[in-house]
C-alpha positions as CSV (number, residue, x, y, z in Angstrom):
1,S,4.5,-16.2,38.1
2,Q,3.7,-13.2,36.8
3,G,7.5,-12.3,37.6
4,T,9.1,-14.8,35.9
5,G,6.9,-15.6,33.1
6,R,6.5,-19.0,33.8
7,L,3.5,-21.5,34.6
8,V,5.0,-25.3,36.1
9,L,2.5,-27.7,35.8
10,T,3.2,-31.1,37.5
11,A,1.2,-34.2,36.1
12,A,-1.6,-35.8,38.5
13,G,-3.1,-39.2,39.1
14,S,-1.3,-41.6,36.4
15,G,0.2,-38.7,34.3
16,T,-0.3,-38.6,30.9
17,A,1.2,-41.4,28.2
18,A,2.9,-40.4,25.2
19,G,1.3,-39.3,22.2
20,V,-1.8,-38.3,24.3
21,A,-2.8,-34.2,23.8
22,C,-3.1,-32.8,27.4
23,E,-4.8,-29.7,27.3
24,V,-5.3,-27.0,30.1
25,Y,-7.4,-24.0,30.4
26,F,-6.5,-21.1,32.9
27,T,-7.5,-17.4,33.0
28,L,-4.8,-14.4,33.6
29,T,-5.7,-10.6,33.1
30,N,-4.5,-8.7,30.5
31,P,-2.0,-6.1,31.0
32,S,-3.4,-2.0,30.3
33,S,-1.0,-1.4,27.7
34,D,0.1,-2.4,24.1
35,Q,2.0,-5.4,23.8
36,S,3.2,-8.1,21.4
37,S,2.9,-11.5,21.8
38,P,5.9,-12.9,23.2
39,S,8.0,-15.9,22.4
40,V,6.3,-18.7,24.3
41,S,9.1,-22.2,25.1
42,A,7.6,-25.7,26.6
43,A,10.4,-27.7,28.2
44,G,9.9,-30.5,30.6
45,E,11.1,-33.0,33.3
46,I,10.4,-37.1,32.9
47,Y,9.5,-38.1,36.2
48,S,9.0,-41.9,37.5
49,T,7.1,-43.2,40.2
50,A,8.7,-46.2,40.1
51,D,12.4,-45.0,40.7
52,A,11.5,-42.0,42.4
53,G,12.6,-39.2,40.6
54,V,13.8,-37.2,37.5
55,I,15.0,-39.8,34.7
56,G,15.4,-37.5,31.7
57,S,14.2,-34.0,30.2
58,I,12.4,-32.5,27.1
59,S,14.6,-29.6,25.8
60,A,12.6,-26.0,25.9
61,A,11.1,-26.1,22.3
62,A,9.3,-22.7,20.8
63,M,5.8,-23.3,20.7
64,T,3.7,-22.4,17.7
65,K,1.1,-19.4,17.6
66,P,-1.9,-19.3,15.6
67,G,-0.8,-15.9,13.9
68,S,-4.5,-14.9,13.0
69,S,-6.5,-12.2,13.9
70,W,-9.1,-12.0,16.1
71,Y,-11.6,-8.9,16.4
72,G,-9.8,-7.2,13.4
73,V,-6.4,-7.0,15.4
74,A,-3.6,-8.8,13.7
75,N,-2.1,-12.1,15.3
76,G,-5.2,-11.5,18.4
77,Y,-5.3,-15.3,18.6
78,D,-1.6,-15.4,19.6
79,P,-0.5,-15.5,23.9
80,L,-0.6,-12.2,25.4
81,E,-1.2,-9.9,22.8
82,V,-2.8,-7.2,23.5
83,L,-4.0,-3.7,22.0
84,V,-5.6,-1.5,23.5
85,P,-8.8,0.0,21.6
86,A,-8.5,3.1,20.2
87,W,-10.0,5.8,17.6
88,P,-7.0,6.0,14.8
89,V,-9.1,8.3,12.5
90,K,-11.4,10.6,14.5
91,T,-12.5,13.9,12.5
92,I,-15.4,16.0,12.5
93,Y,-16.4,19.0,9.9
94,Q,-19.7,20.7,8.9
95,S,-21.1,21.9,6.0
96,N,-22.3,25.4,7.0
97,P,-21.7,28.0,9.6
98,L,-24.3,30.3,9.0
99,A,-26.9,30.8,12.1
100,G,-30.3,29.3,11.2
101,A,-29.0,27.9,8.3
102,S,-29.2,23.5,8.0
103,N,-26.2,22.5,8.7
104,T,-24.2,18.7,7.5
105,L,-22.1,17.5,10.6
106,T,-19.6,15.0,8.7
107,V,-18.0,12.2,11.3
108,N,-15.0,10.1,10.4
109,V,-14.1,7.4,12.5
110,S,-12.1,4.2,12.5
111,S,-11.2,1.7,15.2
112,N,-8.1,-0.6,15.4
113,Y,-11.0,-3.4,16.7
114,D,-14.1,-5.0,14.4
115,L,-17.0,-2.9,16.1
116,G,-19.3,-5.5,15.9
117,E,-23.5,-4.6,15.6
118,G,-24.5,-3.3,18.8
119,S,-21.0,-0.8,19.1
120,V,-22.0,2.5,20.5
121,L,-20.0,5.5,19.3
122,T,-20.7,8.7,21.7
123,I,-20.0,11.9,20.2
124,S,-19.7,14.7,22.9
125,G,-19.5,18.0,23.1
126,L,-22.2,19.2,20.3
127,T,-23.8,21.5,22.4
128,N,-27.0,23.1,20.8
129,A,-26.9,20.7,17.8
130,V,-30.2,18.9,17.0
131,A,-29.9,16.1,14.9
132,G,-33.0,15.1,12.9
133,S,-33.0,11.3,13.8
134,S,-31.3,8.5,14.8
135,I,-28.3,8.0,12.8
136,S,-26.7,4.9,12.0
137,L,-22.9,3.9,12.3
138,T,-22.2,2.1,9.1
139,S,-19.1,1.2,7.3
140,G,-17.7,3.0,4.6
141,S,-19.6,6.5,3.1
142,N,-22.8,7.4,4.3
143,D,-24.8,10.0,2.7
144,G,-27.9,9.8,4.9
């Protein structure tokens, strides 16, 4: 349950055989704020239908997490590692304040996520500004 942080799975049918991996999928909703991946462990009870009850237990042991990044987020493959997308760097400045003169605006942004092709950055508040053509978002310095 969400309150206890536990997921209890019960073997069905004929159960699982020793040494055979069992893979389970489930979907949940991540929290709305940053969160580091918690320590996750697995423990178990061994049930015997023949003996009609619990005949042993498997001690709790830490589960292995990938520890690799995903979408540019460190440990992004680890369960419940959550990072709210943001612009840690977001600056804008101009080359010329003179009325009627050509003016180059320079925008510098950096996201805490990888931005794949098709990602969109919307800059608002540029009242009375007219760009001569479409502008592409590229990595690094863009002089044109």
